[in-house]
FINUPA-856328 format. One record per residue (C-alpha): residue number from 1; residue in one letter; z, x, y. Coordinates in nm, 2 decimals, always signed. Each point is the difference from the previous one (the first is absolute). Layout:
// residues N
NUM;A;Z;X;Y .
...
//
This chain:
// residues 285
1;M;+0.00;+0.00;+0.00 .
2;C;+0.09;+0.28;+0.24 .
3;E;-0.33;+0.17;-0.08 .
4;G;-0.19;-0.32;+0.09 .
5;L;+0.19;-0.03;+0.33 .
6;N;-0.07;+0.36;+0.09 .
7;K;-0.37;-0.04;-0.07 .
8;K;-0.01;-0.32;+0.21 .
9;R;+0.18;+0.19;+0.29 .
10;A;-0.24;+0.28;-0.03 .
11;E;-0.30;-0.24;+0.02 .
12;N;+0.16;-0.17;+0.30 .
13;N;+0.05;+0.33;+0.18 .
14;I;-0.37;+0.09;-0.06 .
15;L;-0.11;-0.34;+0.14 .
16;N;+0.24;+0.03;+0.30 .
17;R;-0.14;+0.35;+0.08 .
18;F;-0.35;-0.13;-0.04 .
19;R;+0.07;-0.30;+0.23 .
20;K;+0.15;+0.23;+0.26 .
21;R;-0.31;+0.23;-0.02 .
22;I;-0.23;-0.30;+0.06 .
23;I;+0.20;-0.11;+0.31 .
24;W;+0.00;+0.36;+0.12 .
25;A;-0.38;+0.01;-0.04 .
26;L;-0.04;-0.28;+0.26 .
27;Q;+0.10;+0.26;+0.26 .
28;G;-0.34;+0.16;-0.03 .
29;V;-0.17;+0.03;+0.34 .
30;S;-0.33;-0.17;-0.10 .
31;V;-0.11;-0.24;-0.28 .
32;K;-0.16;+0.29;-0.18 .
33;D;+0.32;+0.20;+0.02 .
34;R;+0.20;-0.29;-0.14 .
35;V;-0.24;-0.04;-0.29 .
36;R;+0.04;+0.37;-0.08 .
37;L;+0.37;-0.02;+0.03 .
38;V;+0.02;-0.30;-0.24 .
39;L;-0.22;+0.18;-0.25 .
40;F;+0.22;+0.31;+0.01 .
41;P;+0.32;-0.16;-0.16 .
42;V;-0.22;-0.17;-0.26 .
43;L;-0.15;+0.33;-0.11 .
44;Y;+0.34;+0.18;+0.03 .
45;W;+0.16;-0.27;-0.21 .
46;L;-0.27;+0.03;-0.27 .
47;Y;+0.05;+0.38;+0.01 .
48;G;+0.37;-0.06;-0.07 .
49;V;-0.08;-0.22;-0.30 .
50;K;-0.17;+0.30;-0.16 .
51;I;-0.32;-0.17;-0.12 .
52;P;-0.15;+0.22;-0.27 .
53;I;-0.31;+0.21;+0.09 .
54;I;-0.02;-0.10;+0.37 .
55;S;+0.35;+0.04;+0.12 .
56;R;-0.04;+0.36;+0.10 .
57;Y;-0.28;-0.09;+0.24 .
58;L;+0.17;-0.29;+0.17 .
59;Y;+0.23;+0.21;+0.22 .
60;R;-0.31;+0.19;+0.12 .
61;V;-0.18;-0.33;+0.07 .
62;A;+0.30;-0.14;+0.18 .
63;N;+0.01;+0.31;+0.23 .
64;I;-0.37;-0.05;+0.08 .
65;V;+0.05;-0.37;+0.07 .
66;V;+0.29;+0.05;+0.24 .
67;K;-0.13;+0.32;+0.17 .
68;G;-0.08;-0.07;+0.37 .
69;A;+0.15;-0.35;+0.01 .
70;A;+0.18;-0.07;+0.33 .
71;I;+0.33;-0.18;+0.01 .
72;Y;+0.25;-0.12;+0.26 .
73;Y;+0.34;+0.15;-0.03 .
74;K;+0.29;-0.02;+0.24 .
75;G;-0.24;-0.11;+0.28 .
76;S;-0.25;+0.28;-0.05 .
77;K;-0.33;+0.05;-0.19 .
78;Y;-0.01;+0.26;-0.28 .
79;H;-0.28;+0.12;-0.24 .
80;L;+0.10;+0.04;-0.36 .
81;I;-0.13;+0.30;-0.19 .
82;D;+0.11;-0.06;-0.36 .
83;A;+0.26;-0.18;-0.22 .
84;A;+0.28;+0.22;+0.13 .
85;T;-0.04;-0.13;+0.35 .
86;T;+0.01;-0.36;-0.11 .
87;Y;+0.36;+0.07;-0.09 .
88;Y;+0.08;+0.12;+0.35 .
89;F;-0.13;-0.32;+0.15 .
90;S;+0.14;-0.25;-0.25 .
91;A;+0.25;-0.26;+0.08 .
92;R;+0.28;+0.22;-0.12 .
93;S;+0.06;+0.27;+0.27 .
94;F;-0.08;+0.35;-0.11 .
95;E;+0.28;+0.24;+0.11 .
96;P;+0.19;-0.28;+0.17 .
97;W;+0.25;+0.23;+0.17 .
98;M;-0.28;+0.16;+0.20 .
99;W;-0.06;-0.30;+0.22 .
100;S;+0.35;-0.01;+0.15 .
101;Y;-0.03;+0.36;+0.11 .
102;L;-0.35;-0.04;+0.15 .
103;A;+0.12;-0.32;+0.18 .
104;T;+0.21;+0.22;+0.23 .
105;L;-0.31;+0.16;+0.16 .
106;K;-0.09;-0.11;+0.35 .
107;K;-0.33;+0.00;+0.19 .
108;D;+0.06;+0.33;+0.17 .
109;D;+0.10;+0.18;-0.33 .
110;V;-0.22;+0.24;-0.20 .
111;F;-0.01;-0.04;-0.38 .
112;V;-0.14;+0.27;-0.22 .
113;D;-0.11;-0.13;-0.34 .
114;V;-0.04;+0.30;-0.24 .
115;G;-0.17;-0.12;-0.31 .
116;A;-0.14;-0.32;+0.16 .
117;H;-0.22;-0.10;-0.30 .
118;V;-0.19;-0.31;+0.11 .
119;G;+0.23;-0.07;+0.29 .
120;L;+0.26;-0.24;-0.13 .
121;Y;+0.26;+0.12;+0.26 .
122;S;-0.23;+0.16;+0.26 .
123;I;-0.19;-0.33;+0.06 .
124;Y;+0.31;-0.21;+0.01 .
125;V;+0.17;+0.23;+0.25 .
126;A;-0.30;+0.03;+0.23 .
127;H;-0.11;-0.36;-0.02 .
128;N;+0.33;-0.19;-0.03 .
129;L;+0.23;+0.22;+0.20 .
130;G;-0.24;+0.17;+0.24 .
131;S;+0.13;+0.35;-0.06 .
132;K;-0.22;+0.31;+0.02 .
133;V;-0.08;+0.11;-0.36 .
134;I;-0.12;+0.33;-0.14 .
135;A;-0.12;-0.06;-0.36 .
136;I;-0.05;+0.30;-0.23 .
137;E;-0.20;-0.06;-0.32 .
138;P;-0.17;+0.28;-0.20 .
139;H;-0.19;-0.20;-0.26 .
140;P;-0.36;-0.07;+0.12 .
141;E;-0.04;-0.35;-0.14 .
142;N;+0.35;-0.12;+0.09 .
143;F;-0.07;+0.14;+0.36 .
144;N;-0.33;-0.20;+0.02 .
145;F;+0.19;-0.32;-0.10 .
146;L;+0.26;+0.08;+0.26 .
147;L;-0.27;+0.02;+0.26 .
148;K;-0.14;-0.34;-0.11 .
149;S;+0.33;-0.16;+0.06 .
150;I;+0.05;+0.16;+0.34 .
151;K;-0.35;-0.13;+0.10 .
152;S;+0.07;-0.35;-0.14 .
153;N;+0.31;-0.03;+0.21 .
154;S;-0.17;+0.15;+0.31 .
155;L;+0.28;+0.26;+0.04 .
156;R;-0.02;+0.27;+0.26 .
157;N;+0.36;+0.13;-0.03 .
158;I;-0.06;+0.18;-0.34 .
159;S;-0.11;+0.36;-0.04 .
160;A;-0.11;+0.03;-0.36 .
161;L;-0.05;+0.35;-0.14 .
162;N;-0.16;+0.09;-0.33 .
163;L;+0.22;+0.30;-0.09 .
164;A;+0.31;+0.10;-0.21 .
165;A;+0.32;+0.09;+0.17 .
166;R;+0.12;+0.35;-0.11 .
167;N;+0.20;+0.31;+0.11 .
168;E;-0.32;+0.19;+0.09 .
169;D;-0.36;-0.07;+0.12 .
170;T;-0.22;+0.05;-0.30 .
171;E;-0.21;-0.18;-0.26 .
172;L;+0.15;-0.13;-0.33 .
173;P;-0.10;-0.19;-0.31 .
174;L;+0.11;-0.36;+0.00 .
175;Y;+0.05;-0.13;-0.36 .
176;T;-0.07;-0.37;-0.07 .
177;A;+0.03;-0.24;-0.29 .
178;D;-0.14;-0.35;-0.07 .
179;S;+0.21;-0.17;+0.27 .
180;S;-0.05;+0.04;+0.37 .
181;D;+0.37;+0.05;+0.05 .
182;C;+0.03;+0.28;-0.25 .
183;H;-0.12;+0.32;+0.17 .
184;S;+0.19;+0.31;+0.07 .
185;L;-0.03;+0.37;+0.11 .
186;K;+0.21;+0.06;-0.31 .
187;S;-0.21;+0.04;-0.32 .
188;T;+0.27;-0.17;-0.21 .
189;I;-0.17;-0.34;+0.01 .
190;A;-0.28;-0.10;-0.24 .
191;R;-0.32;+0.14;+0.15 .
192;K;-0.32;-0.21;+0.03 .
193;H;-0.15;+0.15;+0.31 .
194;V;+0.09;+0.30;+0.22 .
195;Y;-0.09;+0.00;+0.37 .
196;I;+0.02;+0.30;+0.23 .
197;V;+0.18;-0.13;+0.31 .
198;R;+0.10;+0.14;+0.34 .
199;A;+0.37;+0.06;+0.03 .
200;R;+0.19;+0.05;+0.33 .
201;K;+0.34;+0.06;+0.14 .
202;L;+0.10;-0.32;+0.18 .
203;D;+0.16;+0.21;+0.27 .
204;N;-0.35;+0.13;+0.08 .
205;V;-0.16;-0.35;-0.03 .
206;L;+0.25;-0.17;+0.23 .
207;S;-0.03;+0.28;+0.25 .
208;E;-0.38;-0.03;+0.00 .
209;L;+0.02;-0.38;+0.04 .
210;G;+0.21;+0.05;+0.31 .
211;V;+0.29;-0.19;-0.15 .
212;R;+0.31;-0.01;+0.23 .
213;K;+0.22;-0.23;-0.22 .
214;V;+0.05;-0.07;-0.37 .
215;S;+0.24;-0.29;-0.08 .
216;F;-0.03;-0.05;-0.38 .
217;I;-0.17;+0.18;-0.29 .
218;K;-0.07;-0.14;-0.34 .
219;I;-0.08;+0.26;-0.27 .
220;D;-0.15;-0.10;-0.34 .
221;V;-0.19;+0.30;-0.14 .
222;E;+0.05;+0.00;-0.37 .
223;G;+0.22;+0.31;-0.04 .
224;A;-0.11;+0.20;+0.31 .
225;E;+0.28;-0.12;+0.23 .
226;V;+0.16;+0.35;+0.03 .
227;E;-0.33;+0.15;+0.12 .
228;V;-0.05;-0.29;+0.25 .
229;L;+0.35;+0.05;+0.15 .
230;E;-0.05;+0.38;+0.02 .
231;G;-0.32;-0.07;+0.21 .
232;L;+0.20;-0.24;+0.22 .
233;R;+0.30;+0.21;+0.09 .
234;S;-0.09;+0.05;+0.37 .
235;S;-0.08;-0.37;+0.05 .
236;L;+0.33;-0.10;-0.17 .
237;K;+0.19;+0.23;+0.23 .
238;T;-0.18;-0.12;+0.31 .
239;Y;-0.04;-0.37;-0.05 .
240;R;+0.29;-0.08;-0.23 .
241;P;-0.18;-0.30;-0.17 .
242;R;+0.15;-0.21;-0.28 .
243;L;-0.15;+0.05;-0.34 .
244;I;-0.05;-0.19;-0.32 .
245;I;-0.12;+0.22;-0.29 .
246;E;-0.09;-0.05;-0.36 .
247;V;+0.17;+0.28;-0.18 .
248;W;-0.09;+0.12;-0.35 .
249;T;+0.32;+0.07;-0.20 .
250;G;-0.08;+0.37;-0.04 .
251;N;-0.05;+0.04;+0.38 .
252;A;+0.33;-0.18;+0.10 .
253;G;+0.20;+0.32;+0.06 .
254;A;-0.26;+0.18;+0.21 .
255;V;-0.07;-0.31;+0.21 .
256;Q;+0.37;-0.05;+0.07 .
257;R;+0.04;+0.37;+0.10 .
258;I;-0.28;-0.01;+0.25 .
259;L;+0.13;-0.32;+0.16 .
260;K;+0.36;+0.11;+0.01 .
261;N;-0.11;+0.33;+0.16 .
262;L;-0.17;-0.21;+0.27 .
263;N;+0.32;-0.20;+0.05 .
264;Y;-0.11;-0.33;-0.16 .
265;S;+0.22;-0.24;-0.18 .
266;I;-0.14;-0.13;-0.33 .
267;S;+0.05;-0.31;-0.20 .
268;I;-0.17;-0.13;-0.31 .
269;V;-0.19;-0.33;+0.06 .
270;A;+0.15;-0.28;-0.21 .
271;G;-0.23;-0.14;-0.26 .
272;S;-0.24;+0.30;+0.00 .
273;V;+0.15;+0.21;-0.28 .
274;S;-0.19;+0.06;-0.32 .
275;K;+0.00;+0.26;-0.27 .
276;D;-0.26;+0.22;+0.17 .
277;L;+0.05;-0.06;+0.37 .
278;H;+0.19;-0.17;+0.28 .
279;Y;-0.03;-0.06;+0.38 .
280;I;+0.23;+0.15;+0.26 .
281;Y;+0.06;-0.10;+0.36 .
282;A;+0.07;+0.28;+0.23 .
283;C;+0.13;-0.04;+0.35 .
284;P;+0.07;+0.28;+0.26 .
285;K;+0.37;+0.05;+0.07 .
//
């Protein structure tokens, strides 16, 4: 009897998730976008069922169907690049803690988004809050989708830069996997493609842009957070911005040492802790 109830609950959960996905799909910008967003959960659900022979192709087809679809999210337009980005813009908030930190930004503030991906946070801050944004994204295709969303929202207060943040000005290999959100300057991830990308010290970048104020910095760089901070030392001393950083577990000690030496207080962001990483919030003392 318990087995039957568990099976029924599992079926109901699947149906509820599917229903939510269909409702979510109605947020597509155009009719064409909505059709593509409705097709996506159907294909993704079939992929989860593991239909013999064709199941391995369904995820690939689902990615093709959703790629480029435009969606309204938190009052702004975004362009989806693959299945991973549909999760960011689903009804359930991705990284829910982040929004409360970003909400403290004001119109005259400057937000630096290091690892901007397709602009989830950059677009929101520029469009909804009116702050000046500097968006850093090294992956060429992610960067192009970021530019599409900037254009769709007619934003003039974002400077988008196709480069990697580092502790020196150089060129480096960027390793990527199947998902658009899984790329890193560290070769520890599963490699599908390798791009050679331009890397810069953000101290140099901010100086060249003529920046006179930095209010808040978000860093999500898949294991390169130590090198990013090393390339930001001068700016952190001068502007004293607040920071929120995704920290890989193996880098936690080095990140804390850098920030403590710069006289920052550090706290772990509630709800962000997993086996491999966590987020920290750092505030100047």
